[in-house]
Every structure is written in C-alpha cells, then in structure tokens.
N, C-alpha and C positions, 0 to 999 in steps of 0.2 A: 798190182793188187795191194802189195804191202804199203806202197806210198799212199794209195787211196785210203787204205785201212787206217793209216796213221793220221791222215787229214780228217777222216770221219771221227776218229777217236778224239782228236784235238777239238773238233767242232762240238762233239758231245760234251766234253769237259767244259767248254766255253758256255754251252747252253745250260748245263747244270749250275754253273756259277751265276749266270744271268737269272736262272730260276730262283736260286737262293737269294739273290739281290732283290728280285721282285717280291719274294716272300717277306724280306726285311722291310721293304718299302710299304707293303700292304699293312704290316703291323704298325709302321710309323704313321701311315695314313689313318688307321683306326684310332691310334693314340691322339693324333692331332684333332680328329673329329670329336673325340670325347673332351679334349681340352677346350675346343671352340664352344661346345655345348655348355660346359661349366662356366666359361667366360660369359656366354650369352645369358645364363641364369644370373650371374653376378651383376651383369649390366642391367637386367630387369630389376633386381633388388635395389641397385643404386638409383635408378629412375623413380622407383617407388618412394625412396627416401627424399628425393628432390621434390616430388609431388607433395609428400607429407609436409616438408619444410615450407613450401609455398602456402599450403593450407594453414599451417600454424602462423605464418607471417600475416596472412589475411585476418585470422582470428585475433591476433595480437593487435593489429591496427583497429579492428572493430571494437575491441575492448577499450583501447585508449580513447577512441572517439566517444564511446559510451561514458567513460569516466569523466571526460571533459564536459559532456552534456549534463551529467549529474552534478558536477561541481558548480556549473552555472546555475542550475536549478536550485541547488542548496543555498547559494548566495542570495538568490531571489527570495527563497523561502525565509531565510534569516532576516532579510530586510522587512518582509511582510510581517513576520512574527514580532519584530521590534515595533513596527507601526501599531500592530494590534495591542501590544503591551502598553504603549503610550496611550492608546484610546481607552483601554481598560482602566489605567491609572487615572486618566482624566475623568472618566465616568464615575469611578469610585470616590474621587475627591470633590466631585461637583456637588455644590450645595445650591439650593434654590429650585425654582420651578422651571428652569430652562435647561435642556439637554446641551452639553458642550459640543456634542458631535453633530447633531442634526438641527439644533435650534428650536425644536418643538418643546411643548410643555412636558415636563418630566415628572411622572408619578413614580411611586416606589415600585409598583408592579412593572412599569415600563423599564425602569432602571435595572431591575432584577432580570427581566427577560433579555434585555440587551446585553447585560454582563454575561449571562449564560450563553447567549449566542456567540459573543466575541470569544469567550473562553473555549467553547467547543471548536470554533474555527481555529483558534490557536493550538488546541490539542491535535487537530487533524493535520495542521501544517507541521507541527513538531513530530508527529508520527511519520509523516512523509519524509521529513528531514532525516530522522534516524534510520528509516528504511533505506534511503539513498546512501547514507554513510556506510551502512552494512553492505549494500551492493557494491559500492566503490571499493571497500576493503576486499570483498570477494574477487572483484575484477583485478585488483592489484596482485593477489596471489595467483590468479589464473595467468595473468600476463607474465609474472615471474616464471611460472612453470613452462609457459610457451617459449620464453626466451632461453631457458635451460635446454629444452628439447631442440630448439633451433640451433643452439651452439653445438649440440651433439651431432646434428645432421649437416653441419656446415661443410664438412669434408666430402659430402656426397657428390658435388660437382666435379671435384678433382678426381674422385674415385671413378666416376663415369668416364672422364677423359682418359684416365689410365687404362681402364678396361677396354675401351674402344680401340686404343692403340694396340693393346695386346691381341685383340681379336684380329686386327688388321695384319699384325705380324704373323699370327698363326695361320691365317688364310693364305698369306703369301707363301709361307713354308709349305702349306698343303698343296 
C-alpha cells in the first residue's frame, strides 16, 4: 500500500507538472494567436499600400500621356497661330482691289470682316494654348506629388514579404 501510495503521489505530482505546462502552453498559444492577428492586420495594410502605389503609378502614367498630348497640341496651335498672324499681316498690308488670301475682289468691308474673323480665330487658339499650358503645369505638379507618394510607398512590397515570413514563423510555432 505504501509503495502504491508513493507511485500515486509521484504520478499526481507528474500530472500537476503537466497541467502547469499545459496552462503555460495555452497562454503561449493565445499570445501567438494575437501576434498572428496583428501580423495579418499589418499584412492587409501593406497590401493596401501596394494597391495605392499601383493606382498612383497608373495616374502618373496617364498624366504624362496627357502632358505629351497637350504639348503636341500646343505645338500645332503655335504653328496655326503663326500662320494666322502671317495672313493677318498680309491682309493688313494688302493694297489694291484683290485679296492676297483668297484672290477675290477686296472691299474695305470685306477686309475688315476678314481681319476680325482671323483675329477672333487667333484669340481662340491663343486661349486654348494658354489653357493647355496651365493644364500642363497642373499635371506636372500632380505628377510630382504622385512620384513623392510612390517613393513613400516603395517599401510596401518588402514589408509585405517580411510580414508574410513572420506569419509563417508564428504559425509554425503555434
């Protein structure tokens, strides 16, 4: 009976030790679970940064394309305005009864209306040219802003890889 009592007492101590170890492991499991949840939240934030960076890169590309299109249009407008200026100068300096532009008879009234029409067309092209320049300048500042934000978000991919590795390690420990 004494021997059996000693064995049972030893087994009881062993079970209490195991119970304590299980309690410690349960606490560890809870802590690991919380760490995994935090890491998952960080991973989600990193993925949002990556998505934002991609959107910014697309906006930057679209802005650059728009800038290029406006530059081409402004070069065309400048050429057209120079041609209009030449036509206006030719019409102003024309003397005689024949229009230097169209070859028809040139009356004072026809000269005046043609000059007004050409000058109005020149004003419209000039307004369009200046509007394009303003939009181009605005686009340049937007692109610079996008590039700054893209630079800030550049580390998001590395962050995602690091967090994913951390989650893997935590899951393995769990």
